[in-house]
C-alpha positions in Angstrom: -15.5 -16.8 43.0 -14.3 -20.4 43.3 -14.8 -23.2 40.7 -16.9 -25.1 43.3 -19.2 -22.1 43.8 -19.7 -21.9 40.0 -20.3 -25.6 39.8 -22.8 -25.4 42.7 -24.7 -22.6 40.8 -25.0 -24.7 37.7 -26.0 -27.8 39.7 -28.7 -25.8 41.6 -30.1 -24.5 38.4 -30.0 -27.9 36.5 -33.8 -28.4 36.7 -34.4 -25.1 35.0 -31.9 -25.9 32.3 -33.8 -29.1 31.6 -37.1 -27.2 31.6 -35.7 -24.8 29.0 -34.7 -27.7 26.7 -38.0 -29.6 27.2 -40.4 -27.7 24.9 -38.4 -28.0 21.7 -37.6 -31.7 22.6 -41.3 -32.4 23.2 -42.1 -30.9 19.8 -39.3 -32.9 18.0 -40.2 -36.3 19.5 -43.9 -35.5 19.2 -44.8 -36.3 22.8 -48.0 -34.9 24.3 -49.2 -33.8 20.9 -52.7 -33.5 22.3 -51.4 -30.5 24.3 -50.1 -28.7 21.2 -52.5 -25.8 21.8 -51.4 -22.2 22.1 -51.1 -20.9 25.6 -52.7 -17.6 24.6 -55.6 -19.4 22.7 -54.7 -17.2 19.6 -55.9 -14.1 21.5 -54.3 -10.7 20.8 -53.2 -7.8 22.9 -52.4 -4.4 21.4 -52.8 -5.9 17.9 -50.2 -8.6 18.5 -50.4 -12.2 19.7 -50.1 -12.4 23.5 -47.3 -15.0 23.4 -47.4 -16.4 19.9 -48.2 -19.8 18.3 -45.0 -21.4 19.3 -45.8 -21.2 23.1 -47.9 -24.2 23.7 -49.4 -26.1 26.6 -47.3 -29.1 25.5 -44.1 -27.1 26.2 -45.5 -25.8 29.5 -46.6 -29.2 30.8 -43.7 -31.2 29.5 -41.2 -28.5 30.8 -42.7 -28.6 34.3 -42.8 -32.4 34.3 -39.1 -32.6 33.2 -38.2 -30.0 35.9 -39.9 -32.2 38.6 -38.0 -35.2 37.4 -34.7 -33.3 37.5 -35.4 -32.1 41.1 -36.2 -35.7 42.3 -33.1 -36.9 40.5 -31.1 -34.3 42.4 -32.6 -35.6 45.7 -31.6 -39.1 44.7 -28.0 -37.9 44.0 -27.9 -36.0 47.3 -27.0 -39.2 49.1 -23.7 -39.3 47.4 -20.8 -37.2 48.7 -20.0 -35.4 45.4 -23.4 -34.0 44.6 -24.0 -33.3 48.3 -20.8 -31.3 48.5 -21.9 -28.9 45.7 -25.5 -28.6 46.7 -26.8 -25.3 48.0 -29.9 -27.0 49.2 -30.5 -30.0 51.5 -32.8 -32.0 49.3 -33.9 -34.1 52.3 -35.1 -31.0 54.1 -36.8 -28.8 51.4 -40.3 -29.3 50.1 -39.4 -30.9 46.8 -42.8 -30.5 45.3 -42.8 -26.7 46.0 -39.2 -26.2 44.9 -39.7 -28.3 41.8 -42.8 -26.3 40.9 -41.2 -22.9 41.5 -38.0 -23.5 39.6 -39.9 -25.2 36.7 -42.8 -22.7 36.5 -40.4 -19.9 37.0 -38.4 -20.9 34.0 -41.5 -21.2 31.9 -42.8 -17.9 33.3 -39.6 -16.1 32.3 -39.9 -17.5 28.8 -43.5 -16.4 28.5 -42.8 -12.9 29.9 -40.2 -12.2 27.3 -42.3 -13.8 24.5 -45.0 -11.2 25.6 -42.4 -8.4 25.5 -41.1 -9.5 22.1 -44.6 -9.5 20.7 -45.2 -5.9 22.0 -41.9 -4.9 20.3 -43.3 -6.6 17.1 -40.4 -9.1 17.0 -41.2 -12.4 15.4 -40.7 -15.7 17.2 -37.0 -16.6 16.8 -35.9 -13.0 16.3 -32.8 -12.1 18.2 -33.5 -10.4 21.6 -30.1 -10.4 23.4 -29.5 -11.1 26.3 -33.1 -12.1 27.2 -33.5 -15.0 24.7 -30.6 -16.6 26.5 -31.5 -15.7 30.1 -35.3 -15.3 30.3 -35.7 -18.5 32.3 -33.1 -17.4 34.8 -35.0 -14.2 35.4 -38.3 -16.0 35.7 -37.0 -18.6 38.1 -35.3 -15.9 40.2 -38.5 -14.0 40.5 -40.5 -17.0 41.7 -37.9 -18.8 43.8 -36.6 -15.8 45.8 -40.1 -15.1 46.9 -40.0 -18.4 48.9 -36.4 -19.5 49.3 -33.4 -17.4 50.5 -31.1 -17.5 47.5 -28.1 -15.2 47.5 -28.0 -12.5 44.8 -24.5 -13.6 43.8 -26.0 -17.0 42.8 -28.4 -15.3 40.4 -25.8 -12.9 39.0 -23.5 -15.9 38.4 -26.3 -17.9 36.7 -27.3 -14.9 34.5 -23.8 -14.4 33.2 -22.9 -18.1 33.0 -26.2 -19.0 31.3 -25.7 -16.3 28.7 -22.1 -17.4 27.9 -23.0 -21.1 27.9 -26.0 -20.5 25.7 -23.9 -18.6 23.1 -21.2 -21.3 23.1 -23.6 -24.2 22.7 -25.8 -22.5 20.2 -22.8 -21.5 18.1 -21.6 -25.1 18.3 -25.1 -26.4 17.4 -25.3 -23.9 14.5 -21.9 -25.1 13.1 -23.0 -28.8 13.5 -26.3 -28.0 11.7 -28.5 -28.6 14.7 -29.6 -25.0 15.2 -30.9 -22.5 12.6 -29.5 -19.5 14.4 -26.1 -18.7 16.0 -27.9 -17.2 19.0 
C-alpha cells in the first residue's frame, strides 16, 4: 500500500470523519438545541433504551448537514491538481446529493447500530466497546455506500484500521490535554 493510497482513503472518508465529530460539537456550541430530542423517543426494547438519551436528532441532523458541506467542499477542491490527484471519485460526475447523503447517513447509521448493540449488552453510554466505538461509522458508511457505489474492499479495510489507530492516538492526546474524559 502506498502513502498516496492511504491519503486517498482518508480524503475519500473525510465527510464521515466530520459527521462523526459533529454531534458532540453541536452539543458543545449549543446549535440546534430545539432538536435536542432523543432519536428513540425514550422508548425501550428488551428492557433497555433503544439507543439512549445521548443519541439526539440534533446530532443526526447536524451530522448530516456537516457531511453535505464536506462533500461540497471536496467538489470545490476537485478543481485543484492536488486534491484531484488523491480523489477516488470524480466529484464533477457523481451525484453529490446522493453521495453526501449516503456517506453522512451511513456514518450516523453505524453509530446508532452500535449504540443499539451496546444497550442490548447493558453497556452504558461512554462504556468502552473496542473496536466498535472507534469504527462504527466506518462500518455504517460501508454498508450504505457499497450498495450504490463500487468501492474496493481494500479501501474499507484500510479505513477500518486507520480510523481505529487514529482514533486511539487522538483520543489519548485529547485525554492528556484534558479535552476528553476517556483514553478511548
